[in-house]
N, C-alpha and C positions, 0 to 999 in steps of 0.2 A: 331494626335490622331483621331482615326476613330469615326464614329457616334455611333457604339456599345459601345466603351470604354467610350465616354462622357455620354451616357445614363446610363451605369452601375454606373459611379461615381455619377451622379445625384440621382439615385435610392438609393444608399447607403447613400448619404448625407441626403436625405429626411427621410430614415428609422431611422438613428441614431438621427436626429433632433427630430423626433416624439417621440422616446424613452426618450430622455432627457427632452422634453417638457411635458411629461405626468404628472409628479408630480405637475408641475405648473398649468396645466389645471385642475387637480383634486382639487387643493387648490382653484383656482378661481371659479370653479363650486360649490364646497361645501360652499364657502362664500356667495353664492347667493341662497342657498336652505333653506327651513324651517327645524327645528329639526326633524319633522316627516318624511320629504322627505329624509333627510340624512340617517335616520335609515332604511327606506323602500327601497330606491334605491341608495346605496352608490356609485355604479359604473357608474351611468348614468351621462354623462358629461353635458348635456343640462338640466337645471332645468325646471320643469313643470311651476312653477310660480317664477318670479325673485324677491327675497327678498332683495331689496336695503337697506331696513331699518336695515339689519344686520350691515352695516358699521356705521350707525348712533349710533346703540346700542353699538358697539365695542368702538367707539370713546368716547361715554358718560360713558362707564364703567371704563375708566382709564384716567389719565391726559395726553391724547395723545399729545395735543399741547405743553405742558410743556416738555414732553419727546422729541418731535420733535425739539423744540427750543434748548434743551441741546445737542441734537445730531448734529445739524447744527453748533453750536459753537465749539463742539469737533472736527468735521470733518474739518471745515475751519481753525481752529487754528492748527490742526495737519498738514494739507496740507501746510500752510504757513511756519511752522517750518521745515518741511521736505525739502521743495524746497529751502529755504534759506540756511540751514546748509549743506545739501547734495551737492548743486550746488557749494558752495564755496570749500568744501573738494574735490569734483571731479575735480574742476579746478586746485587745487594744485597738485593733483596726475597726471593729464593729461598734464598740460601746463607748470608747473614750474619744474625746475631742482634743486634738493637739495639732500644732502647726506642722504642715507637710505630710499629714497622715495619708491623704489620697495619692499624693505623688510618690511617696515611699511604697504604697501598696502597688501602684503601677509598675514600679521598678521590680518589686517582688514577683509580680506576675510575669514580667519580662524574663526573669531567670528560668522560668519553665521552658523557655526556648533553647536553653543551653543543654546540649547532650551531656550525659554523664562522663564521656570520654574527655571533654574539655577540662574538667576539674580533676581528672583521675591522677595525673602526675603531681600537681600541688598537694592534693589530699594525701597521697601516698607519702610524700616527703614530710609533710606536717605530722602525720600520725606516727611515722617512724622516729621523728625527732623527739616526740613526747613518750616514746617507749611502748607504743601499742602495737607495733608490728608483730605478726604471728600470735595475736590474741584475738578473742572474739570481741574485745573492747573496741578494736579498730572498726568493726562493723556496727556496734551498738552506740558508741559515744556520739557519732555524727547525727544520729536521730534525735538527740537531745538539743540540737541546734535548729530544729524546725525544718519543714518541708513546704515549698510553695503551694503545691497542689492541695495538701491537707489543710493548710491555713486558709486557702480560698474556700474549700468546702465548709469548714467550720464557721468562717466569717459570714458566709451566706446564710447559714442556719441561725447564727446569733442575731443577725439583723431582722429575722422574723419574730423574735421575742419582743413583745411590746416594751417600749422605753419607759412607760409609766411604772412598770414593775421595778425597774432599777431606781427610778426617781423616788418611789415610795420607800425603798430600802435605804436610800441616802438620807431621806428625811428622818427615818427612824434611827439614824446614826451608824448604819452599817458601812464599813470601809469598802473600797473597790475590790480588795482581795476577798472580803466576805461576800460581796455580791457575786463575784466570779465563782467562788467555791461553793457557796450555800444555795445560790439561786440559779445561775446560768448553767452550770454543769449538770445538776440534777434534771433540768428541763431539756437537756440536749443529749439524752442517752441514745436515741436512734442515730444521730449524726456521729457521735463518738464511736458507736459500734461499727458504723460504716467505715470510718477512717481507720479504726483498729483492724477491721477485717482486711481492708486494702493493704495495710502495712504488714499484717501477718502473712498474707499470700505473697507479697513482694519479698519479704525476708525468707520465706520458705523456698521460693523458686530462685533466689539470688544465686547466680553462678559466678558473675564477673567479680563481685566483691571478695568472696573467699579465694578465688584464683589469684587476685592481686595481693591480698593481705596475709594469707595463711600459707605456711609451708610445712607445718607439722601435721602429720596424718591424724594425730589424736585430737586436733582442733577442727577437723573438717566437718561441715554440716552435710546433710543428706544429698543436696543438689550437687555438690562437688564430689562427695564420696561416690555417688552414682556414676559420675563421669569416669572416675578411677576404676570402678567396677566394670564399666563397659570396655575400657581399654584392656583389662585383664581377662575378660571372659567374652570376647567378641564372637567366638564360635559357639557359645552356649546360649542359643536364642531363647530357650525355655527359661533359663535362669535370668536372662536380661529382662524378659517380659514380666517375670515374677517380681524382680527388684523394682521395675518401673511401676507395677501395680501397688507395691508397698509404699512407694514414694507418693503416688497420686491419691491413694485411698483416704488418708487423714484430711486432706483439703476438701475432697468431695463430701465427706461426712460433716466437716465443719460448715460448709456452705448449705448442706441439707438442713441442718438444725438452725442456722442463723439467717436463712433466706428472707424470712418475714421482716426481721429487724433491718437487714441489709437493704431490702427494697424500699422500706419505709424511709430509711435514711437517705437513700438516693433521691426519692421523690420530694424530700423536704430540704435539700441542700442546694446542689448546683443548678437544679432546674428552675429555682425560684429567683426572683429579683432580676 
């Protein structure tokens, strides 16, 4: 690749990165402006006076720490459920030989075509009958029943692990559970981290689930709590932008620290085979 080609690629990357970053910069800038400055200079990215108290006011205007606590419980529970259920299902599809395995996997992939709204009412009725309505369990328990996309990603990675390793373990007397737990999972950390990060972000941003299953304000996660905040403070743009920044910042920090593992997992799961 010539110097000119490299320079062109870098210029294009910087250009598109700037375009995609602009809404975030506007949000961050607006969160640090006074209401008067937002009205007078809405397009100026650098505030004239930095209003850090906007964040204090936004946190004080809503039960932020309660929302954050609920969100962390929801995210961590969802990640645990997804990793446990999907890794076991993926192992069965990738490493075990049984009648109808490939046909059932095709059916599983077909369920990815169903939009969430198709199963929304049956899921609501079922979870209400078992007493999980208006609890975070209504959002966490279904993740322990598997997810087609996550099973697909983990199956693709498990298939890249040489079968000879499993055969040697069986000859040494290790059970299938032992092979799955002691050999396959430790070798699949990048794929597990990728699936876990996908699920964490999905649970963090989930709005429809809390809207359907939660009615008590004390149970709201940040995504739904932010919507309630927007309804109450629609004319307080500086507080809305500060609250939106508080909601976005943890995910951005998480991706910043996990990006190497995340990209490695993406490169070794769905893009192979």
